[in-house]
N, C-alpha and C positions, 0 to 999 in steps of 0.2 A: 543538598542541592542536586537537582535533576538537570542533565545536559540532554537537550533534544536536538539530534541531528535531522536533516531533511526538513527544517521548520518551516519552509515556504511552500510546502507541497500540500496535495490534498488531505493527508493524514496530519501532517505536522501544524498545519494551520489551524485544525479543529482541536488537536491534543492541547496546544498551549492555552486556550482559554479554561480548559477543564482542568488543567494542572493548577492555575491561577485560582479557580474556585476552590481547590482543595488548600489553598494558602500556602502552596510551595514556592521555594525559590528556584526559578527556572532560568537557564540559559538557553537561549535558541541559536542553534548553529546553522549558518547556511555559506555557500561559497561564494554568493553574491551580496551586495549591499541591502541592507534592511530599508524598505521604502515605505512600509505600511506601518501604522499604529501597532503597538504591542500591548497585551492586556497586563493589568496592574501585577508586579512582582515578576515581570519576565524583561529580561535584558538581551540585546543581540549582540553575537560576536561573529565576525566573518572567518572562517576557517574551513578547512578541507578535511574531510573524516578520511580522504583515500591518503592523506599523508601524515602519519601519527606525530611527526614532530610539530606540525601545526595546531595539534588538538593538546598538547602537554599543558600549556598555561590555561586553556579552557577547562580541562578536567580536573584542575588543581582543586581538591576540596569537595569534589562531586561525590554524593553517594550512589547515584544512579545514572545510568545511561541507556536513552532510547536510540536505537541504532536502526536506521533506514538508509539502505544503499540505493541511490539514485543514478539514472543514466547508465554513464561508463563504468561507474563503481562496481556495477554488478558482473561486469566481464574482466577487469584488469585491475592491477594496483599492487600494493605491497601485500605480503603475508598477512593474513587475518590477525596473527598472533602479536603483529607490530602494534595495532591499535588496540587490541584486547590488553596486551602487556602494559601498554601506556595507561590504559584506565585503570588497571589494578594498582599500578605505581601511584598513581594519583589519589587511591582510595576509594574507587568505585567498589560497592558491595552487591549491586544488583544491575542485570542487564535486561532489556526488554528489546527483543529484536523483531523486525519484520521480515519474514523470510517468504515463502511460498508453498500454496498447498502440493505444487508439483513435486516438491521434496517428500511428500507422503506417498502421492499416487505414482510417481514417476522417479523412483529414489536414483536412478543412473543416468537421468537426462543431462546431456552434456551442457546445456544452456543455463543450468541452475547449480553448476559445479560450485561456483564461488560462493552462492549463498549458503551451500552445505558446508563448505570450508568455515566459514563464519560460525553457523552452528555449532560445528565440532569445537571450534577454539573456545567459544562460550561455554559449552557443556563442560569443557577440560579445565576451565579457568578456576574453578572452587568457589566462584561467587554464585549468587543466587541469581536464576534466570527464568525468564518466560519467553517462549517462542511463539510467535504468531504466525499462522499460515494461511493467509486468505487465498481464496480463489479469484476469480476475474474482478476487476474493480467497476462498480456501476459508472464510475467517473471517466471509463474508457469512451463512454458516449459523447464526451467532449468533442472527440475526432470527427462527429458528425454534425457539430454546430453550425459551422459554415454552411455546408450544403442544405441543413434545414433552415437557415435563415434565408438564404438565397434562392433555394430550388424547392423548399418544403420536400427535401428528398434524402432518404438515409441511403448510402452505398455501403454495402457490407458482404463479406462470404458468408456461406453456410447459413442461409438464411432462417433455416426451420430447426437448427440444432439448439437445444434449450441448455442453458447453464445457470447456476443460481448466483448471480453477480451480487457482491457486497458493497455496501455503502461505505467510502472510506470513513464516514463519521462513526460508523459501529466500529471499525478497527481502531480508531483513535479513542473511543470510549472504552473499548476493552484493554488498550496500552495504559490508560490512565488508572483503570482499576489495578492492574497489575504494578503499576508503579506506585500506588498511593496505598493499596490495600495489603493485608496479609491473606496468606491462602493460595497464592498463585505462583509460587516458588516451584521450579521443575517441571512446570506445566508447558505442554505444546497445545495450543487451540488451533483448530481448523475453523475459519470464519468464512461464512457465506451469508448470502440472502435468504429470504424466507420462502423462495420458490424459483425454480428452473424456468428461465423465459428465453426465447429465442431472439436473434436480432430483429425479425420480422415483427414480434410482438413488442419489443422494445420501441422500434418506429412507431407502432400503433399507440402505445403508450404515451409517448411524447406528443403525438397528435391530440390524444384526449386531455392532456393538460394545457396544451397550447389553445385548444378548442379550434384546430384546422385539421383537415386530413394531411397525413403525410405518406408519401410514395415510398415504398422500399424496392430496390433495385440491387440484384443479387451480383456480386462480384464473382469471378473464378478465382481459384486459388492462386494463378499466376498473377492476376491483376492485385489481388490483395497483397501478395509478397512484395510486388514492385512498389506499392504504396507504402508499406511498412518500413521498406529498406530507407525511405527518406529520414526516418527518425529512431530506428531500432537497429542495434547491432545486428550483423548478419547471423551470428551464431546463435541468436535468440529466436530469429524469424520462424524458422520451420518448426520447432519445438511449440511455439505459440500456436500456429496453424494447425498442428497435431491436435491440441487442447480444443482448440475451436471448432475443428471440423470432424474429428473422431473421438470424442472424448470418452475416457474410461467410465464405467458405471459409477466409479467412486467420485468422480469429478462432477456428476450431475447429481448426486445426493445433498440433501440438505443437512448441513451440520447443526447440532443443538448447542453449539459452544457459545454463540453470542447471547442466546437465551439464559444459559448457564451462568455466565458471568454478569451479564447486565440485568437478570431478573425481569426482562421484556424481550418481546419478539424481535428479531431481526427487522431493519428498516426496509419497506417495498422500494422497488424502484420508481415507482410514481411519486413517493415523497422526496426523493433524490432530484427527479426531474423538476418538480415544484420549487425547491430550494434554489435551483439552479437555472430557472427559466429564463432569466435574461440573456444567457447564453445562447438560446434557441429562438428568440424572438427576431 
């Protein structure tokens, strides 16, 4: 049995059918009630990965745990050993965790301390593990959906700074491989898209798929900070803006790991836009 946390998010929603296709017995965990249909072989349980006691019954009999920390769980909560210990006591033998590329490129970044602590706990657990360290998500472009729909405009900082954003579906596919196949234990995979593209270029690509021109309006760092403060923890904002505005060379490089694991190229940004086009119409 595989327990999937973050089951309603951009990665989890794609991971569930992939595991179902492999014939796996899957429990989808989210903190909110399940409202959409689930793939065959998947059942939903409402629980909070940030409270290990709420996960005890969920994990009972599980062989593997897919761990994704969403929202405030990235910043605070129980010590990681509480959840990892609960999983081990329940019989979990394999962990697949979504961390961040920043833990490779900026290993002392305060904003990602908790993710590093979870990585450390998993590595020390004695169980099999695979750590996924994606760069920026293509799905971050959902933040532009309303302004594209209503104004045909993208507002973003650092308009000409290019980064290789990764399709969350590729992260899910790599996670499915790590959960269902041999050969991934002890691996840390950095996951990026196939090319580095700037926000200005992303806006052009959205326009190309829509068939209408999209205007790009550049925000100052201060304006971007104020906007991000509406939905991101303060301790994460400056680190995120540093990566977006002054990325290290390693953060602009294309990683081969998606292709190495999936035996196909990483998915281009335009493919992600095409799959999610209703959000921008």
